[in-house]
Phi, psi and omega in degrees: 000140182271140178264161178301328180292322179294318179296320179296318178296321180292322176296320178296322178293321178296322178294318178296316178298318179296319179296327180283318186271338184301314178300319179295316180296320176297317179300314180297319180295312179296320180296318179296321179296314180295318179298316179297316179297316179296319179298316180296318179298315181294320178297319178296316178298316182296316179295319179294320178295321178294318178296318179294319178295321178296319178298312181295318180299327180279321186274338187280348178273125179267188185297338181265012180061033171246151184277133178226090183273096183274165178296323180297318179294319178298315179296318177299318181294320178298314179293323178298318180292317185282315188254347182086003177211155183288338181285338181077031181257157179094195180262153178299148179298327177236126184304128179091356179284140183230155180297338178287348177276357186247138173234140178235118185225154173269116183260012177091166180055035179060031176250144175242155179229128175247125184229140178227137175237127187237126177281101185282136170230134183293165180287340178270359183116205185268352184222135171263115184293148180275350180052036177085357181261009180155185181285159178294154182248125179288136178252018178259115175202165180263129173262143176221151176219132180228133178232128175248133184218143177280136178297137185281000000 
């Protein structure tokens, strides 16, 4: 049979265990959240770059089946990648993405390349705290996605 003193000691032990494990559990939870957010951002960038490359590959071929990558097509592709539409209306698909982060180039042999570089910042800010288990982790880095496609 348990005495009240034994129950009090066990409650105290549970508080000590929680105090020891809570920082580690918080770190794992925050790290998983940041990793998931970064993965979603990169997937969105990659899909948008693929859509823009597909648009350029289709539009850059003229009637003589030669590639003609005009400035208008490049600008449309940049807006398509950033906003999801050629008009450039609405909010960016990825927060903070700008048309200046996108490049559309002719890489030869009737291939085009659409490249985007995005300065990623985590949802928790620029640093993931170590909670006493090590140094803080910077969440500032550049994400990039590049798609090369043959003009259709």
